[in-house]
Every structure is written in structure tokens, then in C-alpha cells.
C-alpha positions as protocol buffer text, in pm:
chain_id: "A"
residue {
  index: 1
  type: UNK
  ca { x: 22773 y: 32939 z: 28429 }
}
residue {
  index: 2
  type: UNK
  ca { x: 22793 y: 33206 z: 28168 }
}
residue {
  index: 3
  type: UNK
  ca { x: 22986 y: 33527 z: 28221 }
}
residue {
  index: 4
  type: UNK
  ca { x: 22665 y: 33724 z: 28271 }
}
residue {
  index: 5
  type: UNK
  ca { x: 22571 y: 33530 z: 28582 }
}
residue {
  index: 6
  type: UNK
  ca { x: 22914 y: 33518 z: 28742 }
}
residue {
  index: 7
  type: UNK
  ca { x: 23015 y: 33883 z: 28727 }
}
residue {
  index: 8
  type: UNK
  ca { x: 22842 y: 34003 z: 29045 }
}
residue {
  index: 9
  type: UNK
  ca { x: 23010 y: 33726 z: 29240 }
}
residue {
  index: 10
  type: UNK
  ca { x: 23363 y: 33794 z: 29111 }
}
residue {
  index: 11
  type: UNK
  ca { x: 23385 y: 34170 z: 29149 }
}
residue {
  index: 12
  type: UNK
  ca { x: 23646 y: 34301 z: 29393 }
}
residue {
  index: 13
  type: UNK
  ca { x: 23514 y: 34381 z: 29739 }
}
residue {
  index: 14
  type: UNK
  ca { x: 23533 y: 34764 z: 29728 }
}
residue {
  index: 15
  type: UNK
  ca { x: 23307 y: 34785 z: 29423 }
}
residue {
  index: 16
  type: UNK
  ca { x: 23074 y: 34526 z: 29574 }
}
residue {
  index: 17
  type: UNK
  ca { x: 23036 y: 34737 z: 29886 }
}
residue {
  index: 18
  type: UNK
  ca { x: 22929 y: 35032 z: 29672 }
}
residue {
  index: 19
  type: UNK
  ca { x: 22679 y: 34847 z: 29458 }
}
residue {
  index: 20
  type: UNK
  ca { x: 22535 y: 34601 z: 29708 }
}
residue {
  index: 21
  type: UNK
  ca { x: 22422 y: 34377 z: 29422 }
}
residue {
  index: 22
  type: UNK
  ca { x: 22562 y: 34058 z: 29570 }
}
residue {
  index: 23
  type: UNK
  ca { x: 22412 y: 34136 z: 29911 }
}
residue {
  index: 24
  type: UNK
  ca { x: 22074 y: 34206 z: 29756 }
}
residue {
  index: 25
  type: UNK
  ca { x: 22081 y: 33888 z: 29546 }
}
residue {
  index: 26
  type: UNK
  ca { x: 22188 y: 33671 z: 29840 }
}
residue {
  index: 27
  type: UNK
  ca { x: 21916 y: 33821 z: 30061 }
}
residue {
  index: 28
  type: UNK
  ca { x: 21659 y: 33751 z: 29790 }
}
residue {
  index: 29
  type: UNK
  ca { x: 21798 y: 33399 z: 29750 }
}
residue {
  index: 30
  type: UNK
  ca { x: 21756 y: 33325 z: 30122 }
}
residue {
  index: 31
  type: UNK
  ca { x: 21396 y: 33443 z: 30102 }
}
residue {
  index: 32
  type: UNK
  ca { x: 21332 y: 33237 z: 29789 }
}
residue {
  index: 33
  type: UNK
  ca { x: 21495 y: 32929 z: 29943 }
}
residue {
  index: 34
  type: UNK
  ca { x: 21254 y: 32948 z: 30237 }
}
residue {
  index: 35
  type: UNK
  ca { x: 20948 y: 32971 z: 30011 }
}
residue {
  index: 36
  type: UNK
  ca { x: 20787 y: 32627 z: 29995 }
}
residue {
  index: 37
  type: UNK
  ca { x: 20691 y: 32446 z: 29676 }
}
residue {
  index: 38
  type: UNK
  ca { x: 20898 y: 32658 z: 29435 }
}
residue {
  index: 39
  type: UNK
  ca { x: 21176 y: 32585 z: 29190 }
}
residue {
  index: 40
  type: UNK
  ca { x: 21427 y: 32794 z: 29385 }
}
residue {
  index: 41
  type: UNK
  ca { x: 21350 y: 32609 z: 29710 }
}
residue {
  index: 42
  type: UNK
  ca { x: 21392 y: 32275 z: 29532 }
}
residue {
  index: 43
  type: UNK
  ca { x: 21723 y: 32391 z: 29386 }
}
residue {
  index: 44
  type: UNK
  ca { x: 21848 y: 32505 z: 29727 }
}
residue {
  index: 45
  type: UNK
  ca { x: 21750 y: 32180 z: 29901 }
}
residue {
  index: 46
  type: UNK
  ca { x: 21905 y: 31973 z: 29622 }
}
residue {
  index: 47
  type: UNK
  ca { x: 22237 y: 32161 z: 29626 }
}
residue {
  index: 48
  type: UNK
  ca { x: 22260 y: 32210 z: 30004 }
}
residue {
  index: 49
  type: UNK
  ca { x: 22320 y: 31842 z: 30068 }
}
residue {
  index: 50
  type: UNK
  ca { x: 22616 y: 31830 z: 29828 }
}
residue {
  index: 51
  type: UNK
  ca { x: 22773 y: 32177 z: 29848 }
}
residue {
  index: 52
  type: UNK
  ca { x: 22660 y: 32320 z: 30181 }
}
residue {
  index: 53
  type: UNK
  ca { x: 22416 y: 32603 z: 30245 }
}
residue {
  index: 54
  type: UNK
  ca { x: 22642 y: 32897 z: 30158 }
}
residue {
  index: 55
  type: UNK
  ca { x: 22742 y: 32770 z: 29815 }
}
residue {
  index: 56
  type: UNK
  ca { x: 22387 y: 32654 z: 29748 }
}
residue {
  index: 57
  type: UNK
  ca { x: 22252 y: 33001 z: 29826 }
}
residue {
  index: 58
  type: UNK
  ca { x: 22502 y: 33155 z: 29582 }
}
residue {
  index: 59
  type: UNK
  ca { x: 22376 y: 32917 z: 29314 }
}
residue {
  index: 60
  type: UNK
  ca { x: 22017 y: 33024 z: 29389 }
}
residue {
  index: 61
  type: UNK
  ca { x: 22127 y: 33390 z: 29371 }
}
residue {
  index: 62
  type: UNK
  ca { x: 22286 y: 33322 z: 29032 }
}
residue {
  index: 63
  type: UNK
  ca { x: 21960 y: 33161 z: 28916 }
}
residue {
  index: 64
  type: UNK
  ca { x: 21768 y: 33470 z: 29028 }
}
residue {
  index: 65
  type: UNK
  ca { x: 22009 y: 33692 z: 28836 }
}
residue {
  index: 66
  type: UNK
  ca { x: 21971 y: 33475 z: 28527 }
}
residue {
  index: 67
  type: UNK
  ca { x: 21592 y: 33489 z: 28557 }
}
residue {
  index: 68
  type: UNK
  ca { x: 21600 y: 33869 z: 28595 }
}
residue {
  index: 69
  type: UNK
  ca { x: 21823 y: 33899 z: 28288 }
}
residue {
  index: 70
  type: UNK
  ca { x: 21588 y: 33690 z: 28074 }
}
residue {
  index: 71
  type: UNK
  ca { x: 21278 y: 33866 z: 28208 }
}
residue {
  index: 72
  type: UNK
  ca { x: 21421 y: 34207 z: 28119 }
}
residue {
  index: 73
  type: UNK
  ca { x: 21559 y: 34097 z: 27781 }
}
residue {
  index: 74
  type: UNK
  ca { x: 21244 y: 33915 z: 27667 }
}
residue {
  index: 75
  type: UNK
  ca { x: 20997 y: 34141 z: 27849 }
}
residue {
  index: 76
  type: UNK
  ca { x: 20811 y: 33853 z: 28014 }
}
residue {
  index: 77
  type: UNK
  ca { x: 20698 y: 33793 z: 28371 }
}
residue {
  index: 78
  type: UNK
  ca { x: 20851 y: 33532 z: 28600 }
}
residue {
  index: 79
  type: UNK
  ca { x: 20725 y: 33175 z: 28552 }
}
residue {
  index: 80
  type: UNK
  ca { x: 20820 y: 32932 z: 28828 }
}
residue {
  index: 81
  type: UNK
  ca { x: 20926 y: 32590 z: 28703 }
}
residue {
  index: 82
  type: UNK
  ca { x: 20780 y: 32420 z: 29009 }
}
residue {
  index: 83
  type: UNK
  ca { x: 20923 y: 32214 z: 29291 }
}
residue {
  index: 84
  type: UNK
  ca { x: 20921 y: 31889 z: 29093 }
}
residue {
  index: 85
  type: UNK
  ca { x: 21119 y: 32026 z: 28797 }
}
residue {
  index: 86
  type: UNK
  ca { x: 21434 y: 31832 z: 28885 }
}
residue {
  index: 87
  type: UNK
  ca { x: 21241 y: 31509 z: 28933 }
}
residue {
  index: 88
  type: UNK
  ca { x: 21040 y: 31525 z: 28611 }
}
residue {
  index: 89
  type: UNK
  ca { x: 21292 y: 31663 z: 28363 }
}
residue {
  index: 90
  type: UNK
  ca { x: 21444 y: 31320 z: 28301 }
}
residue {
  index: 91
  type: UNK
  ca { x: 21248 y: 31030 z: 28446 }
}
residue {
  index: 92
  type: UNK
  ca { x: 21492 y: 30765 z: 28323 }
}
residue {
  index: 93
  type: UNK
  ca { x: 21781 y: 30934 z: 28505 }
}
residue {
  index: 94
  type: UNK
  ca { x: 21574 y: 30963 z: 28824 }
}
residue {
  index: 95
  type: UNK
  ca { x: 21477 y: 30595 z: 28809 }
}
residue {
  index: 96
  type: UNK
  ca { x: 21839 y: 30493 z: 28743 }
}
residue {
  index: 97
  type: UNK
  ca { x: 21960 y: 30705 z: 29037 }
}
residue {
  index: 98
  type: UNK
  ca { x: 21709 y: 30549 z: 29278 }
}
residue {
  index: 99
  type: UNK
  ca { x: 21790 y: 30199 z: 29153 }
}
residue {
  index: 100
  type: UNK
  ca { x: 22160 y: 30265 z: 29211 }
}
residue {
  index: 101
  type: UNK
  ca { x: 22084 y: 30387 z: 29565 }
}
residue {
  index: 102
  type: UNK
  ca { x: 21879 y: 30074 z: 29637 }
}
residue {
  index: 103
  type: UNK
  ca { x: 22154 y: 29847 z: 29502 }
}
residue {
  index: 104
  type: UNK
  ca { x: 22408 y: 30027 z: 29720 }
}
residue {
  index: 105
  type: UNK
  ca { x: 22183 y: 29948 z: 30017 }
}
residue {
  index: 106
  type: UNK
  ca { x: 22185 y: 29580 z: 29921 }
}
residue {
  index: 107
  type: UNK
  ca { x: 21839 y: 29555 z: 29765 }
}
residue {
  index: 108
  type: UNK
  ca { x: 21765 y: 29366 z: 29444 }
}
residue {
  index: 109
  type: UNK
  ca { x: 21486 y: 29548 z: 29261 }
}
residue {
  index: 110
  type: UNK
  ca { x: 21303 y: 29474 z: 28937 }
}
residue {
  index: 111
  type: UNK
  ca { x: 21146 y: 29774 z: 28765 }
}
residue {
  index: 112
  type: UNK
  ca { x: 20803 y: 29748 z: 28603 }
}
residue {
  index: 113
  type: UNK
  ca { x: 20689 y: 30061 z: 28423 }
}
residue {
  index: 114
  type: UNK
  ca { x: 20322 y: 30149 z: 28454 }
}
residue {
  index: 115
  type: UNK
  ca { x: 20146 y: 30331 z: 28173 }
}
């Protein structure tokens, strides 16, 4: 994470109570995580299994802050990456991960790619 996205989460508590930025971002992150078929929901679900819900929601809040920064800097509107962003960004890595899971379960699988 760059410094720009971590600063609201590392400020001392008294200044955080005055600004309310972290509270606002976390509240927005919970709402975004509950919205179905969005990038932020997919990110939350993906991270929740490994890190737990509280750390996953902070990661979603950091993603919202990053998106806001880029939207303001580039003067563009928000464009959702979609719920399947993590699955389609690298198909070979996804296939390798599923093959590894199947081998761990004791299955012998041969992969045949379809055009």
C-alpha cells in the first residue's frame, strides 16, 4: 500500500475522532461489501476467508480511498471492475491454483484448454 492509502488508518486516535474519516470509510466499505456483483464485494469475500472480516473491511476501505483519490485527481467517474476481476485477470494462475487444490484433495486431473 502506498502512503496515500495508509494515512487515515495510522493517524493517532484523537485526530481520528475529530475527522471521522476512518469511520466514514469503514461504514462505506461495509455497505460496499454487502452490494452484490461488484468488485468491492468480491475483494471483501476473497480477503475475509484469509484475514478475517475486520481486516478485510479495512482493505476495502483503503480501496475506496484509492478510488476516490484517482477519481478526484483524474476527474473521472467511478468504474467498477466487476465481480469476476480477480478470476479473469490471470487465467493461468487461476487454473494452476484450482489444479493444486484438486491435487491436495487427491485427484489426478488432466487439463484440456478449449478455444
